[in-house]
C-alpha positions as a printed NumPy array, in Angstrom:
array([[10.608,  2.235, 12.936],
       [ 9.866,  4.223,  9.856],
       [12.265,  6.678,  8.891],
       [11.481,  8.973,  5.278],
       [12.894, 11.79 ,  3.871],
       [11.283, 14.73 ,  4.201],
       [11.274, 15.721,  0.44 ],
       [ 9.753, 11.861, -0.483],
       [ 6.691, 12.883,  1.507],
       [ 6.67 , 16.528,  0.349],
       [ 7.176, 14.945, -3.851],
       [ 4.234, 12.673, -2.783],
       [ 1.96 , 15.773, -1.251],
       [ 3.015, 17.711, -4.711],
       [ 2.407, 14.615, -6.868],
       [-1.297, 14.67 , -4.955],
       [-2.005, 18.3  , -6.11 ],
       [-1.49 , 19.362, -2.283],
       [ 0.242, 22.824, -1.717],
       [-1.281, 23.832,  2.474],
       [ 0.555, 23.151,  5.674],
       [-1.103, 22.14 ,  8.866],
       [-0.072, 19.965, 10.944],
       [-3.437, 17.94 , 10.861],
       [-3.157, 18.211,  6.877],
       [ 0.744, 16.609,  7.305],
       [-0.351, 14.159,  9.678],
       [-3.009, 13.054,  7.057],
       [-0.536, 13.453,  4.163],
       [ 2.253, 11.331,  6.887],
       [-0.668,  8.116,  6.942],
       [-1.52 ,  8.049,  3.347],
       [ 1.824,  8.356,  2.538],
       [ 3.119,  5.177,  4.339],
       [-0.106,  3.754,  3.473],
       [ 0.656,  3.438,  0.245],
       [ 4.353,  2.911, -0.443],
       [ 5.025,  0.834,  2.715],
       [ 8.347,  2.056,  3.022],
       [10.924, -1.047,  5.691],
       [10.174, -0.61 ,  8.995],
       [14.06 , -1.317, 11.104],
       [15.067, -2.014, 14.841],
       [15.708,  1.   , 16.401],
       [19.444,  0.858, 17.189],
       [20.532,  0.551, 21.085],
       [21.173,  3.361, 22.713],
       [25.145,  1.904, 23.038],
       [25.289,  2.673, 18.825],
       [22.735,  5.912, 18.572],
       [25.518,  7.629, 21.511],
       [28.636,  5.881, 19.382],
       [27.589,  7.238, 16.285],
       [26.298, 11.305, 17.841],
       [29.79 , 11.079, 19.073],
       [31.323, 10.093, 15.56 ],
       [28.918, 12.619, 14.219],
       [30.284, 15.074, 16.249],
       [33.567, 14.292, 16.36 ],
       [33.72 , 14.895, 12.256],
       [32.201, 18.297, 12.897],
       [35.17 , 19.655, 14.568],
       [37.451, 18.311, 11.246]])
């Protein structure tokens, strides 16, 4: 799985002078972003790890 910040993709679009925002353009842009910058591929965490992280995040929100 590859996770990138939306800001990174938006800055990549701005560098290419792309201002329009449609699903088709976004898909093409994200594809280009991945091909050019080659972000690191990381395995997904197990379901149990994701569940525990979600619980801890919710606990922090309640404090």
